[in-house]
Structures are given as structure tokens and as C-alpha cells.
C-alpha positions in Angstrom: -37.7 91.4 -66.1 -35.2 90.1 -68.6 -31.2 90.1 -69.0 -30.1 93.0 -71.1 -26.2 93.0 -71.0 -23.0 92.3 -69.3 -19.7 94.2 -69.3 -16.5 92.7 -67.9 -14.0 95.3 -66.3 -11.1 92.7 -66.5 -9.2 93.9 -69.5 -8.3 91.2 -71.7 -10.8 88.7 -70.6 -13.9 87.3 -72.0 -16.9 85.3 -70.9 -19.9 83.5 -72.1 -23.4 84.4 -70.7 -26.5 82.4 -70.7 -29.8 83.3 -69.6 -31.6 80.4 -68.2 -35.1 82.0 -67.6 -36.7 85.1 -67.5 -40.1 86.4 -66.7 -42.3 88.7 -64.9 -41.0 87.5 -61.4 -37.3 86.8 -61.9 -34.4 86.2 -64.4 -31.6 83.8 -63.8 -28.3 84.6 -65.8 -25.0 82.3 -65.8 -21.6 84.0 -66.4 -18.6 82.0 -67.2 -14.9 82.8 -67.5 -13.9 79.3 -68.5 -10.4 78.2 -67.2 -11.5 74.8 -67.9 -12.0 74.3 -64.0 -8.6 75.6 -63.4 -6.7 73.5 -65.9 -6.4 76.3 -68.5 -3.4 78.0 -66.7 -2.9 80.8 -68.8 -6.4 82.0 -68.1 -6.2 81.0 -64.4 -3.1 82.9 -64.0 -4.8 86.2 -65.3 -7.7 85.8 -62.9 -5.3 85.2 -60.0 -3.5 88.6 -60.6 -6.6 90.7 -60.6 -7.4 93.2 -57.9 -10.0 92.3 -55.7 -13.3 94.5 -56.1 -16.0 94.9 -59.0 -15.3 93.0 -61.9 -18.4 93.1 -63.9 -21.6 95.3 -64.7 -25.0 93.7 -65.3 -28.0 95.1 -66.9 -31.5 93.9 -66.6 -34.7 95.3 -68.4 -37.8 95.5 -66.2 -41.3 95.5 -67.7 -43.4 98.3 -68.1 -45.3 97.3 -65.0 -42.4 98.4 -62.8 -42.3 101.8 -61.7 -39.2 104.2 -61.1 -38.2 103.5 -57.4 -39.6 100.2 -57.1 -37.2 97.7 -55.2 -35.6 94.8 -57.3 -34.2 92.0 -55.1 -31.0 90.1 -56.4 -28.9 87.4 -55.2 -25.2 86.4 -56.4 -23.7 83.0 -56.3 -20.2 82.1 -57.4 -17.3 79.6 -57.5 -13.6 79.9 -58.2 -11.5 77.1 -59.1 -7.9 76.2 -58.4 -5.2 74.4 -60.5 -6.5 71.2 -59.3 -10.1 71.7 -60.6 -11.3 72.1 -57.3 -13.9 74.7 -56.2 -11.4 76.6 -53.9 -13.8 79.5 -53.3 -17.7 79.1 -53.1 -19.2 82.4 -52.4 -21.9 82.5 -49.7 -25.3 83.8 -51.0 -25.2 87.6 -51.3 -28.4 89.3 -51.5 -29.4 93.1 -51.8 -31.9 95.2 -53.6 -31.8 98.1 -55.9 -34.3 100.7 -56.9 -35.4 100.8 -60.5 -33.6 104.0 -62.0 -35.7 104.3 -65.1 -38.8 103.1 -66.6 -37.6 99.8 -68.3 -34.1 99.5 -67.0 -31.8 99.2 -63.9 -28.0 98.3 -63.3 -26.8 95.8 -60.7 -23.0 95.7 -59.8 -20.7 93.4 -57.5 -20.4 95.3 -54.2 -17.9 98.1 -53.5 -14.4 96.9 -52.1 -13.8 98.8 -48.7 -10.2 100.3 -48.5 -10.0 102.0 -45.1 -7.3 104.4 -46.2 -5.7 106.7 -43.8 -3.1 109.5 -44.6 -0.6 111.4 -42.5 2.0 114.0 -43.0 5.7 113.8 -42.3 7.5 114.9 -39.2 8.4 118.5 -38.2 11.4 119.8 -39.9 14.0 122.1 -38.7 16.2 124.2 -41.4 17.4 127.6 -42.3 16.2 130.2 -44.6 17.1 129.1 -48.4 17.5 125.3 -47.5 15.2 123.0 -49.3 13.0 120.6 -47.4 11.1 117.3 -48.3 7.9 116.5 -46.7 6.5 112.9 -47.0 2.8 112.1 -47.2 2.3 108.7 -46.0 -0.9 106.3 -46.6 -1.9 103.2 -44.7 -5.0 101.1 -44.7 -7.0 99.5 -41.7 -8.0 96.6 -44.2 -5.8 93.8 -43.9 -6.3 92.8 -47.7 -5.4 96.1 -49.0 -1.9 96.6 -50.0 -1.8 99.4 -52.3 -3.6 102.1 -54.3 -4.1 103.3 -57.6 -5.4 106.9 -57.5 -5.4 109.9 -55.1 -6.6 113.4 -54.8 -5.3 115.5 -52.2 -5.4 119.2 -51.2 -2.7 121.1 -49.0 -2.2 124.6 -47.8 1.0 126.4 -47.1 2.1 129.9 -46.4 3.6 131.0 -49.7 5.3 134.1 -47.9 7.6 131.6 -45.9 7.8 128.7 -48.4 8.2 128.1 -52.3 6.6 124.8 -53.7 9.1 123.0 -55.9 7.1 120.0 -56.8 5.4 120.4 -60.2 3.2 118.5 -62.5 4.9 115.6 -64.1 7.4 115.0 -61.3 6.0 111.6 -61.3 4.1 109.6 -63.7 0.3 110.8 -64.1 1.0 113.3 -61.4 -0.8 116.7 -61.7 0.1 119.5 -59.3 -2.0 122.7 -59.1 -0.9 125.8 -56.8 -3.2 128.4 -56.2 -1.4 130.8 -54.0 -0.8 128.4 -51.0 -3.5 126.0 -51.8 -2.1 122.8 -53.7 -4.3 120.2 -55.3 -2.3 117.1 -56.2 -3.8 114.2 -58.1 -2.5 111.0 -59.4 -3.7 107.8 -61.3 -2.1 104.9 -62.8 -0.6 101.4 -62.0 -0.9 100.2 -58.3 1.4 101.6 -55.7 2.2 100.1 -52.5 1.4 101.4 -49.2 3.7 103.8 -47.7 4.9 107.0 -48.9 2.4 108.2 -51.6 3.9 111.6 -52.3 6.8 113.8 -51.0 6.3 117.7 -51.6 9.4 119.7 -51.8 9.7 123.4 -50.6 12.4 125.9 -50.2 12.3 128.1 -47.1 12.7 131.7 -48.4 12.1 133.5 -45.0 13.4 133.2 -41.5 9.8 132.0 -40.1 7.9 129.1 -38.9 5.0 127.7 -41.1 3.0 124.9 -41.6 2.1 122.5 -44.7 -1.4 121.2 -43.9 -3.4 118.3 -45.6 -7.0 119.6 -45.7 -8.5 116.8 -48.0 -7.5 113.3 -49.2 -9.1 110.8 -51.3 -7.7 107.5 -52.3 -8.9 104.4 -54.1 -8.4 101.2 -56.1 -8.7 100.8 -59.8 -11.7 98.1 -59.2 -13.8 100.6 -57.7 -13.3 103.2 -60.4 -16.1 101.4 -62.5 -19.0 102.4 -60.5 -17.8 104.5 -57.5 -16.2 107.9 -56.6 -13.0 107.9 -54.5 -13.9 107.9 -50.9 -12.5 110.2 -48.2 -9.4 109.0 -46.6 -9.0 109.5 -42.8 -6.3 112.3 -42.0 -4.6 111.0 -39.0 -1.8 113.7 -39.0 -2.6 116.9 -40.8 0.3 119.1 -40.3 4.1 119.3 -40.8 5.4 122.2 -39.2 8.6 123.8 -40.8 10.8 125.9 -38.7 13.1 128.1 -40.7 13.8 130.3 -37.9 17.1 129.0 -37.2 20.8 129.7 -38.0 24.0 127.2 -38.8 27.0 127.1 -36.9 30.1 126.0 -38.7 33.4 125.2 -36.7 36.8 124.4 -37.8 38.2 120.7 -37.4 40.1 121.8 -34.3 36.9 122.7 -32.4 34.1 120.6 -31.6 30.5 120.8 -29.8 28.0 118.4 -28.1 25.1 120.6 -29.5 23.2 120.6 -32.6 24.8 122.8 -35.3 21.3 124.3 -36.1 20.5 127.1 -33.5 17.0 128.7 -33.0 17.0 132.7 -33.4 18.0 134.1 -30.1 19.5 131.0 -29.0 23.0 130.0 -27.7 25.9 127.7 -28.9 28.6 126.3 -26.8 31.8 124.7 -28.4 35.2 123.6 -27.2 38.6 122.4 -28.6 39.2 119.0 -29.5 42.7 119.1 -28.0 42.4 121.0 -24.8 46.3 121.1 -24.3 46.7 124.2 -26.6 45.6 127.7 -26.0 43.6 128.9 -29.1 42.9 132.3 -30.5 39.9 132.4 -33.0 37.2 134.7 -34.6 33.5 134.3 -34.4 31.5 135.8 -37.4 27.9 136.3 -36.8 26.1 137.3 -40.1 28.3 140.3 -41.3 29.8 141.0 -38.0 33.1 139.5 -36.7 34.8 139.4 -33.4 38.5 138.7 -33.4 41.1 137.8 -31.0 38.8 135.4 -28.7 40.0 132.6 -26.5 38.3 129.7 -24.4 37.3 130.3 -21.0 38.9 128.5 -17.9 36.9 125.4 -18.4 37.9 125.4 -22.1 34.6 126.3 -23.6 33.3 129.4 -25.4 29.6 130.3 -25.6 28.0 132.5 -28.5 24.8 134.1 -26.9 21.7 135.6 -28.6 22.5 134.1 -32.1 20.8 136.3 -35.0 22.8 135.1 -38.0 24.5 132.3 -39.4 27.7 131.6 -37.6 31.3 130.8 -38.7 34.3 130.1 -36.3 37.8 130.1 -37.5 40.8 129.4 -35.3 43.7 131.9 -35.8 46.5 130.5 -33.8 47.2 127.9 -31.0 50.2 127.5 -28.7 50.9 124.3 -26.5 50.2 124.7 -22.9 52.9 124.4 -20.1 52.5 122.4 -17.0 54.3 122.5 -13.6 57.0 120.0 -12.6 57.3 119.1 -9.0 60.3 117.0 -7.5 60.2 114.8 -4.4 63.8 113.7 -4.1 65.3 111.9 -0.8 67.8 114.0 0.8 70.2 111.1 0.7 70.5 111.2 -3.0 69.4 115.0 -3.7 73.0 115.6 -4.4 72.9 113.3 -7.3 70.1 114.9 -9.3 70.3 117.6 -11.7 66.9 118.8 -12.1 65.1 119.8 -15.4 62.9 123.0 -15.9 60.2 124.0 -13.5 57.8 123.7 -16.3 57.1 121.5 -19.4 55.6 121.9 -22.4 52.7 119.6 -23.9 54.1 117.1 -26.2 57.7 118.0 -25.5 60.2 115.4 -23.9 61.2 116.3 -20.3 64.6 115.3 -19.1 66.7 115.3 -15.9 69.9 113.7 -14.9 71.3 111.7 -12.2 75.0 111.2 -11.4 75.3 107.9 -9.6 77.7 107.4 -6.9 79.5 104.1 -6.3 77.4 101.8 -4.6 74.1 103.5 -5.2 71.0 102.4 -7.1 68.0 104.8 -7.8 64.3 104.3 -7.6 62.8 107.0 -10.0 59.2 107.0 -10.7 56.8 109.7 -11.9 53.1 110.6 -12.6 51.2 112.9 -14.8 48.0 114.4 -14.2 45.9 113.4 -17.1 42.5 114.2 -15.4 42.0 110.6 -13.9 41.3 110.9 -10.2 43.5 108.1 -9.5 47.2 108.6 -9.6 49.2 106.3 -12.0 52.8 106.1 -11.5 55.3 105.0 -14.0 58.7 103.6 -13.4 61.5 105.5 -15.3 64.2 103.8 -17.0 67.2 105.9 -17.8 69.4 106.2 -20.8 73.1 105.4 -19.9 75.4 108.2 -21.2 79.2 107.8 -22.0 80.3 109.8 -19.1 78.5 107.6 -16.6 75.6 109.8 -16.0 72.0 108.5 -16.3 69.4 110.7 -18.3 65.8 110.1 -17.6 63.2 111.3 -20.0 59.4 111.4 -20.0 58.0 111.1 -23.3 56.2 114.1 -24.8 53.2 112.1 -25.8 52.8 111.8 -22.0 52.8 115.3 -21.0 49.3 116.2 -20.8 49.3 117.7 -17.4 51.3 118.6 -14.3 54.3 116.2 -13.6 55.4 115.0 -10.3 58.9 113.1 -9.8 60.0 110.8 -7.0 63.7 109.9 -6.9 64.9 107.6 -3.8 67.9 105.2 -3.2 66.8 101.8 -4.2 67.2 99.5 -1.4 66.2 96.3 -3.2 68.7 93.7 -4.0 70.0 93.7 -7.5 70.5 91.3 -10.3 73.8 89.3 -10.0 76.2 89.5 -12.6 78.3 86.5 -14.1 81.2 87.0 -16.5 82.0 84.3 -18.9 84.0 83.5 -22.0 87.6 83.3 -22.8 88.0 86.9 -21.9 86.6 86.6 -18.4 90.2 87.1 -17.1 90.3 90.6 -18.4 87.3 91.8 -16.4 88.3 94.5 -14.1 88.3 93.7 -10.4 86.4 96.9 -9.5 83.3 95.7 -11.4 80.1 95.6 -9.6 78.7 92.3 -8.5 75.3 93.1 -9.3 73.0 95.3 -11.5 70.4 97.7 -10.1 66.8 96.9 -11.1 65.8 99.6 -13.7 69.4 100.7 -14.0 72.2 100.3 -16.5 75.3 98.3 -15.6 78.8 99.8 -16.2 81.8 97.6 -16.3 85.5 97.8 -17.3 87.7 95.4 -19.4 91.5 95.4 -18.9 91.8 95.1 -22.6 95.0 94.1 -24.3 96.1 95.9 -27.3 96.8 92.5 -29.0 93.4 91.3 -28.8 89.9 91.9 -30.4 87.0 91.7 -27.9 83.5 90.8 -28.5 81.0 91.5 -25.7 77.5 90.3 -25.5 75.1 89.9 -22.5 71.7 88.2 -21.8 69.5 87.8 -18.8 69.3 84.2 -17.6 66.2 83.0 -15.6 66.7 81.2 -12.4 64.7 78.3 -11.0 62.2 78.3 -13.7 61.4 75.4 -16.1 59.5 77.6 -18.8 61.1 81.0 -18.9 63.9 81.5 -21.8 66.9 83.8 -21.5 66.1 87.5 -22.6 68.7 89.5 -24.7 70.3 92.4 -23.2 72.0 95.3 -25.1 75.7 96.0 -24.5 77.2 99.3 -25.8 81.0 100.3 -26.0 81.8 103.6 -24.7 85.7 103.1 -25.5 88.8 102.4 -23.9 87.6 99.1 -22.3 84.3 100.6 -20.8 81.1 99.1 -21.4 77.5 99.6 -20.6 74.4 97.1 -20.4 71.6 99.3 -21.2 68.7 99.5 -18.5 65.2 97.7 -18.8 61.9 97.9 -17.2 62.5 95.2 -14.8 58.8 94.4 -14.1 57.9 94.5 -17.8 61.0 93.0 -19.3 62.0 90.3 -16.6 59.7 90.0 -13.7 56.6 88.8 -15.9 58.6 85.8 -16.9 60.5 84.6 -13.8 61.0 86.0 -10.4 64.9 85.6 -10.3 67.5 86.5 -12.9 71.3 86.7 -13.6 72.9 89.2 -15.9 75.4 87.0 -17.9 78.2 89.1 -19.7 80.1 87.1 -22.3 83.5 88.2 -23.1 85.2 86.8 -26.2 88.8 87.6 -27.4 90.8 87.0 -30.5 94.6 87.7 -30.5 96.1 90.1 -32.9 99.5 88.4 -32.3 98.2 85.3 -34.0 99.9 85.8 -37.5 98.6 82.6 -38.8 96.2 80.0 -37.9 95.8 76.8 -39.8 93.6 73.8 -39.6 94.5 70.3 -40.8 93.5 66.6 -40.3 95.8 65.0 -37.7 94.3 61.3 -37.2 91.6 59.4 -38.8 89.8 57.5 -36.0 87.1 54.9 -36.3 84.1 57.5 -36.4 85.8 60.7 -35.7 88.7 62.8 -36.9 91.4 64.6 -35.0 92.1 68.0 -36.2 95.4 69.9 -35.6 95.3 73.6 -35.1 98.5 75.5 -35.1 98.9 79.2 -34.4 102.0 81.3 -35.3 102.6 84.4 -33.3 104.5 85.8 -30.3 102.4 86.4 -27.1 103.5 89.2 -24.6 105.3 88.1 -21.6 103.5 86.0 -19.1 100.8 85.3 -21.7 100.1 82.2 -24.0 98.0 81.4 -27.0 94.8 79.5 -25.7 92.3 77.6 -27.9 88.8 77.6 -26.4 90.3 78.7 -23.0 92.9 75.8 -23.3 96.6 76.7 -23.2 98.3 75.7 -26.4 101.6 73.8 -26.6 104.7 75.3 -28.2 105.9 72.9 -30.7 109.4 73.6 -32.0 109.3 70.9 -34.5 106.7 72.9 -36.5 108.9 75.9 -36.8 109.5 79.2 -34.9 106.8 80.6 -32.5 104.4 77.7 -33.6 101.6 76.7 -31.0 99.5 73.5 -31.4 96.3 72.1 -30.1 94.2 69.1 -31.1 90.3 68.9 -31.5 88.2 65.9 -32.1 85.1 66.2 -34.4 82.7 63.7 -35.6 83.3 61.8 -39.1 82.5 64.1 -42.0 82.2 67.1 -39.9 84.5 70.0 -40.8 86.3 72.7 -38.7 87.2 75.8 -40.8 90.0 78.1 -40.5 87.5 81.0 -39.4 85.8 78.7 -36.8 89.3 77.8 -35.3 90.5 81.3 -35.3 87.6 82.7 -33.4 88.4 80.5 -30.6 92.2 81.5 -30.4 93.0 84.1 -27.7 95.9 85.2 -25.6 95.5 84.6 -21.9 97.8 84.8 -18.9 99.7 81.5 -18.3 102.2 80.7 -15.5 104.2 78.4 -18.0 103.8 77.3 -21.6 104.9 73.7 -22.3 107.3 73.4 -25.2 107.4 70.0 -27.0 110.9 69.3 -28.7 111.2 66.8 -31.5 111.8 63.4 -29.9 110.6 59.7 -29.5 109.7 59.3 -26.0 105.7 59.4 -26.8 104.5 58.2 -23.6 106.7 60.5 -21.6 108.5 57.8 -19.4 111.9 59.2 -19.9 112.8 56.2 -21.8 112.4 55.2 -25.6 111.3 51.8 -26.2 108.9 49.7 -28.0 105.9 50.9 -26.1 106.3 54.1 -27.7 105.9 52.7 -31.0 103.0 50.6 -29.8 101.2 53.7 -28.5 101.6 55.4 -31.9 100.3 52.2 -33.6 97.3 52.3 -31.4 96.7 56.0 -32.1 96.6 55.7 -35.9 94.4 52.7 -35.7 91.7 54.5 -33.7 92.2 52.9 -30.4 91.7 56.1 -28.5 88.9 58.3 -29.6 89.1 61.0 -26.9 91.8 62.4 -24.5 90.6 60.4 -21.5 93.4 58.1 -21.4 95.7 59.8 -23.7 96.4 63.4 -23.3 96.8 66.0 -26.0 100.4 66.4 -25.3 101.0 62.7 -25.9 99.1 62.7 -29.2 101.2 65.9 -30.3 104.5 64.0 -29.2 103.6 61.0 -31.4 104.2 63.2 -34.4 108.0 62.4 -34.3 108.4 63.1 -38.0 106.9 66.6 -37.6 104.7 66.0 -40.6 101.5 67.2 -38.9 100.0 63.7 -39.4 100.6 60.6 -37.2 100.9 57.4 -39.2 102.9 54.3 -39.3 106.0 56.2 -40.4 106.2 57.6 -36.9 106.1 54.1 -35.5 109.0 53.0 -37.7 110.9 55.9 -36.9 110.7 55.3 -33.2 111.7 51.5 -33.6 114.8 52.7 -35.6 116.0 54.4 -32.6 116.8 51.3 -30.5 118.1 48.8 -33.0 
């Protein structure tokens, strides 16, 4: 036999063929696609990107002595080189035999690549008449090296009375679709496609019925096998996709919901409920062309539509908030103090009731709301203090989701001690309570003087704790000297930070009678400055001007109705008129010391040189506070009434005893 011809199926590749010998018994031929043993990377890359499978056709001519059907044995050997010029693959000896196909010639090919394809239809579909459905067809392979395919030929059947095929020829590249009244043949060829979804058939359900799309035949193959072989049958692992269009849809408004699917089979039922069950709803159910109006939910807040025979649309036409019962449990000792609210309460509406406290009484008020929880959760109620002294308790509407129970008892717990401070503390009425009830407001009265302006603040002071800080309290004026400290939730606002607290009420007052307040430098000390504060005015009988709670001196030398006080500040520090005026007040005073112009500075009853010496020491900064020398003596040192103490005052004293 002799070599006849060679055809390479790898497009764009060339090779050289050398026949080494031929004869009656055998013929040896070498085929070389030369990449210079892997060094020519361009050729090498082309080879490495080729699909596995047949790549060549070789024709040998047998001599006339060979008859048709005679067996011809063959053997293949080969090597493939990598980029390092190493023989990466040395094929084992492959042997086989072919029969002579015609007198004088026969064809030998590289063996066929096994593919092991299997095809399955997509999952069953639930839909309604008129809806489109997409059915995927998936291909896999049992061969590990097979990752894709090039061509397929598949045949499907479906019920054209139930479904309309939408997939047409040209829906994808090189795709042909032939539909013959329910039998569909789909063919495809072209570039390699990865395994997975090979095709998706799209249908429209045109009848309320159940039908199946069935894969009856499938052939898949690679391009490498196309040279010499027909596409083999693929295994069909799942042949059917059931399309159930015997269903109806249910449409609900946003106010309603359901735990069930909105696609209901013909003759089935559908149950729905309100999103917010605290309303009573009226609604309409339309099924197909029939509508039923004025419907409501049952006792369990659900409604079921039975025997569904068409698409369902539910619309709600109205809603009314539900009402819930209110029950009181009041201790008989305080029942007379309670003005109850209504016997029912409306969902999301505030509910209020009033307590008129008696002197010496504190009240414990708690409530619970039935929210469906089997465990009862009680809430401490904190009242709003009214101007008339009554207390209004309000349960917020957002908590009203069921029946309400209210408990009212006298509070026997010890209260929060109350402490008054500030320059107006003397005006606190003697009848003010000494403690504030927990979760209660605190009412108090000031005997306010018309000649004064009052500023009242309050805070909670923690006791016996190194970490807790004072907490602010809210004070509200009720007019005519009456005030209230608003209630707080004791547990949440105070107890979580410290176990014991005082309520501190600070009363500051400023006199209206102070017609003029002045501030000036009186003495320059070594590192301090002594400031003179003077006030002009006429306090009421039995009263006197005070500065920072200190009774001021009346100094006749400064003019009529002039009062004075001294303050020492650090060098460079200022004391403004506004700051000083804020500390001036009028308070009760048994007697007010009046300083008249004179020279007895040390108040011994006699004027001598020591009075001058004391003044000298003063303006030379020997005394920087009032520990040894009192405010009164410093004020008496201004013998010239200039509102400044200096050497001229000492000279004036010496001149008195020449």
C-alpha cells in the first residue's frame, strides 16, 4: 500500500508529510506541524487552543491484490512538545484495523472523541392563562474533559391547544426552529458553547389547562467530530416540563396580607388577613366578573375565599379603629381622689384620667395593655402636673393595642428629700413638703416679694456615690409664687444611676429696689484686687440689701440710701456690673450697720496713729482677705469718701490729732 493524501482539519494550520517507505506489506508516513519543538510560540499557541478530537484525515491506496472488505491494520504514534522543547505528551501506541472500502483505496482517521452528553428539561411551571413561561433545556457531560458543545439537534412535543410557541428561528445565532403543530425541531451549530443552559423555549399559556413540553430526541456533538462522524444521541435524563396554567391570581391591597401563595389552583381556596388587626375593615372581593361587597374579617381576623374559579381582586372600602375595654383597680383609701376616664379606649388614641392629690399623699399608678403577650407587662405611669394642683395621667395612643388595666394605690415608699438653697431660701413657704414622692411632681410656694425678681431652678443630687452626676429637673412657674417640679420616672431617670437622691431647689432673687448698682476698684493688693460694690435703693421695712447672701453696710458718706460691700478677686480678673447686680437681693435683717464719716478705722473708740497705720497696711497689701481685718474696717478706711483707699486717707487721719 502507498500513501495517497493528508488533510488537516485544524483551520489555518499547515504541515509537512514525508513518506518513509511503501510496499506490499506496509507504508510509513511522518506528519509534522512544526513549532520548532515548542520554540515557535505563535504556532504552539494555535495548537494548544484546539479542541480535542480528530484533527486529520489520511488516505492510503492499496494495491490491486487487496479486495473490498479486506482488513488493513494501522498504528499511530505521536509526540507533542511544550514551550521548553520537551516532549510533554508521548502518545501510547494506538492500533486498530479498517476494512478496504473500495478497490484501490481506504480512509483512516484519528479515533472519535467520546462526549457523554445528557440533556434535561427545566422544572415544572405554575402560571395563569395568558402568562408567558420560559423553559430552559440543560446539557451536561459525564466526560471530565468535555466542557462545552458546538452543535445540537433536538425535538420536542407540546399541546398547541394549551400553549403557543414564541421561540422562532434566528432567536439566537445559527438557530433553526421548525414547529409542526406541536412537534418542534430545534437545531444549532457554530462556536463552542459552555455546558449548562443550551436552549430556552418560550411559550404563552392560552388556556386554563395543564400540559407538558416533552423532549423526545436530542443529539449533541463537538466540532472535532464533525469531520468524520454523525452527532450521537444524547441521554435524556428528564424529558418533561409540566406547565400548569390551571390557576388564578389573587391581588390584595397594601392593607392586607397572606401567608399563602398568590397563585391559586382552580377550585382552591385563599385566606388573607389585615396587616394591622386593630382596625375593623370592610372590603370587596371580585372573582372574574362577579363582585361581593361589604365583607368583613371573622373573629380571628381572617377571611377565606372558597372554590376559586377566576382571578381575584380584593379592595378595602373602609376601616374603623377598634375600641378596647378599660378596667380600674383602685385602693379604697384613694378612690375619692381619682376621676376615671371613659370605659373604653380607641386604638392609637391617648387615654387620660385625673388624680386630685390630698395633702400628705403620694400615689403609685401603674398600667398594663393587652398586646397579645401571655405575660403581663406593667408600666409605671408618670403624671403631668396641672396648674390647679391636679395630676393628669396619660397612656400614649401608640401603646393602645388591646384592653387596658390601671392600678392606683397610695405610695408608702419614702420620698426624695427636698433641699432649698440660694439667696431666696428664706422666702420658701413653711408649708412646703419636705420630700417629693417617687414618680410624682413636687409643688411648692415662695412668699415672693414684689420688690424682687426670682429665678428658680432645680436638680437631683446623688448621695453616697462617687460616679453619678447630678441630673437636671424641670421647674415650671404656676404664677403667684407657686411652682412645680415636673415628675420623672424614678427607676429610669434616677435609680439606674444611684440609689439615693436629694431634690435641690435653688431660689435666686434680685431686688427691684436697687436703683443703681456700681462696681469699682477699691484697693490694689499684691496679687489681688479689692472691688467695691455699691447699691442705691430703699428696702422695705425690716429688710436690707444683701450681696451674695451677705448683709451690706449702709454708708452715709457715699450719699443717701447707699449700701456697700467689698469683694476680693484675683489680679487681672474682672467683676462686671451685671455679675454684681445678679448677686444683689433684699432679705430680712434684724439690723443694718450704718457707717458714718469718721477716722476711727480700727473701731477702738479713739482716733490715734494706729488708725493711720492700719490704713497704711491696707493700701500696701498686707491684708489680702477679710480674716484679720473685716469688711467693715476696710470700708471705714475710706475716710475721704472717695471710694478708694490710699495714702491720702492715712494723712487725713494723722491731721486729726496734731
